[in-house]
N, C-alpha and C positions, 0 to 999 in steps of 0.2 A: 426601298432597299437600303438607302443610307441610314434610316432610322433603325432598321433591323441590325445592320452592321454595328451601329453605335451601341445598341442595346447588348449585342453579343460581346462587344469589346468590354463594356462595363461589367458584365457578368464574369468574364474571364479575369478581369482585374480584381474583382471582389474575391473570387475563388483563390487567386494567387495570394492576395493579402491575407486571407484566412489561413492558407497553408503556411505562410511565413510566420504568422502568430503561433500556430500549432507547433512548428519546429522550435521556435524560441521557448515555448512553454515546456516542451519535452526536455530541451537542453537545460533550462533553468531548474526544473524539478530534479533531473538526474544529478545535477551538480550541487543540490542542497546538502546540508550537513547530515551525515549518516544515511543519506538516500542510497548510496552504493555500497553500504556495509556488507550486503549479501555476497559481494564478489570475493570477500576475504574471510578467512576463519582459521582457527587453530588446526594444525595437522591432525591432532588427536580428538577433534570435535566429534560429538555424537553423530553416528552415521545418518540419523534422521535429519540432520542439518546439511545434507548434501542434495543438490538438485539431481534429478535423473537427466540423462542426455536429452530426452525430449523436452523436459521443462527448461533446461539450460538453453537449448536452441531457440525456443520461443522467447524466453526472457531476454536474451541477447538481441534478438531481432526487434523486439518491442523497444528496447533501450536505444537502439540505433535508428529506429524509424524505418526498418526494412519490412517488406511484405512477409507474411508468415504462411502464405499459401499461394499456389499458382493461380487459383481462380476462386470466386465467391461460391458459397453454398448456403443451403437453408440451415439456420441455427438449430442445433439439436437440443438446445436448452428450452427455448420457447416454441419452436416449431413454426414460427411465422416470420421472424426477421431474417435478414440476409447476413450471414457471417462473412463480412467483407475481408479482403486480403490483408488489411491493416489492423484487424482485430478491434476496430472501433465499436461495432455492435456488441461483440462478446463482452467487452469491458463495461458496456452500458446496460447489459441484460441482467435483470433481477431474477430470472427463472432458474430452476435447477438446484438451488440451495448452496451453490459453491461460494457465493459471496458471504452467506451466513457462516460457513465453515471457516473462511478466512478471518472474518470478524472474531469468531470465537477463539481461533488460534492466537490472534493478537491479544485478546483479553486474557487468555490463560497464561501467556508468557509474562504479561505485566503483573498479573496476580501472583505468579510464582516468585518474581523478584521482590514484590512487596512483602510476601510471606517470609522470604529469606532475610528481609530487612526488619522483621518482627513488627510489621505494621498491622498484622492480623486482618488482612483484607476480607471483606464479605463480597461474594460474587452473586450479582443479580438477586439481592435480597432487599425487602422493604426496610428503609431506614428513616423515612419521613414520618413524623407524628400525625400529619394531617391527611395522608393518603397512602394506600398500599398499591395503587395502580402503577406508579412510577417506580421502577426498580433500576437503579443505575447499574452499569456493567460491573463496576468495582467501587467499593467505599471503604474508608478506613479513617481512623482518628490520628492526626499528626499534630503534635504540639498544641493540643486543646481544640483543634479545628477539625470538623468532620469534612473530609474531602470526598466528593463524588466524581467519578470518572466516567465519561461516555465515549466509547471507542467508535470510530467511523472511518470508512474508506471511501474516497471520492475519485472520480475519473476526470481529470482536468480537460480532456478533449471531447467531452460528451456533446453530441450535436444539439441536444435540447437546451443547453445553457452555454452559449459561446463566451459569456462573461467570465467563466471560470478559466478558459484558455487565455483570455486577455490578462487576467490577474496573475496567472501562473507565468506568463511571458514577462511580466514586469519585475518579478523577484522570486527567488526560490521559496517554495511553500505558499505561493500566492493563492492557488486554488484551494488548498487545505484551509488557509486562513479565511477565505471568502465563504467556504462551506460552514466553518465553525461559527462565523458571525451571523450568517443568514439563517442557519438551521438549528444549531446546537446551543448557542449561548442563551437563548430565551426559553429553552426547554424546561429548565428547572428554576428560572428566576422567580416566577410567581409562587412556586411551592416553597422555596427557601424564604421568600419575603413573609410568608405566613407561619414560619416556624417561630417558636417563642424567642429564640436568640439568633436571628438571621446572620449576625456578624460572626457567629461561630461555625458557619458553613461556607464551603468553597466548591463551586462546580467548575470542573475543568474539561473542556472538550478535547479529546485526544484524536485529532483528525490527521490522517495521512493520505496522500494521493497515491494512485496506482504506480507511480514511478518511484515512490518511497520518500517523498518530501513531507515533513511534518509541519504543522502550524507552530508558531513560536511558543505559545502557551503549553503545548504538549511537550516540546523539548525541555522546557523548564521543569515541569513536573516529573517527567521520566528521568531526568538527571538526578533529581532529588531521591527518587526511588533507588536508582543505581548506587548513589552515595550511601544510603541507608544499608543496602545489602553489603557494600564494601566494608563498612564498619563492623558488621557481624561476622564476616568471613575472612577477616585479616588479609585483605588485599587492597591495592590502591583504587581510588575512585576512578582513575583513568582506565584501569583494567576492567573494572565492573561495567563502566559505560560502554567500552568496546564490546564486551561480551553481550550486554543487554541489547544494544542497538544492532549488533550482528544478527541476533535471533529475531528481532522484530523485522528487520529488513528482509531477512530470509523468508519469513512468513508472508510478507507482501509479494515478493518476487515469485515464490512458489504458488501462492494462492491465485495470482493473476494468470500465471502460465497455465495452471490447471483449468481455470475458467475458459481460457481461449481454446485449449485443447479439447475440453468437453463440449464446446459449442460446435465443433467440427470445422472451425475456421482456420485450424492449423494442421499442417501435415508434418509432424515432427521429423520423420525419417527424411523427407525431402528437404526440410529446413536445415537439418544437420549437414547432410551430404546429398545435394540434389542428384538424383539418378543413381545413387550408390545402393547396391543391394546388401543384404545381410543385416545382422543386428549391430548394435553399437554398445560400447562400454564407456563409462566415464573416465576421463584422464585427469590427473591432479598435477598441478605445477606448484612446486614449493618455492616460496619467497622467504626472505629473512623473517622468521617468526610468524609467518602467515602461510596460508594455503589458499590457492585460487583454483577453482574448477573452471577450466577455460573451454574445453571442447570435447566433443565425442570422438572416439576413434573407431573406425570400422574393425570388427572382429573378423579374422580370417576364417573362411569357410572350410 
């Protein structure tokens, strides 16, 4: 009996320690530079850059670490996993194609800003002389160097790799950095080394976690793209960066929310107003020079 109690106590202690790491990881990621840019935007922004009330409810709850559903259910994306109330399975599930859509949305925003900066980006086209199998998400030539970009989204709290949560808890963008180092950095190294002039190539992993935190290398390259677009559009680099990262952050927040909703793990209406009937409409709160979509409002019947 004593041994069983001791074992139970150790398990509870381990679970509590893991939970504390996950909480720190979430807070660190949400506090990372540009991670929360989706909360703000121009009052005259493209309507496509506004979250629906259901998406907003899920995004806010994930950000705050709150449950997104009253009880677990079977994941509608894979049909086998349990869509838990915290959205852990949904954000780890690769079925359904939603993750690919989020990846492509991020890729397209980056390519658009690169195009506006006259970098002439190529999207998923063969650029290496020794292989056509590897096609980077985006490639362009900048100052005589061929830059290849590889976009990826990682979930820092994934159960299969607790090291990501530990890295994310240590510093903002820790999980994205760990993923870039472990998975992405070696992806093109051998190919570039076999190019005639490997020093004229640069591979940059653009990794962001599901809370919006980017790895440092991605931030550096994305800022350069924003500055290039600013020079061509006669606006400040600061304004271009704010616009750029708002769009990127929005795509992450919306993409993750849609994954969770599609999995069946979220009850958007209950998440916005538990027990409230009727439909909801989005409300906008205007701040000095910014607009923040804060909450859904019940529409009178």
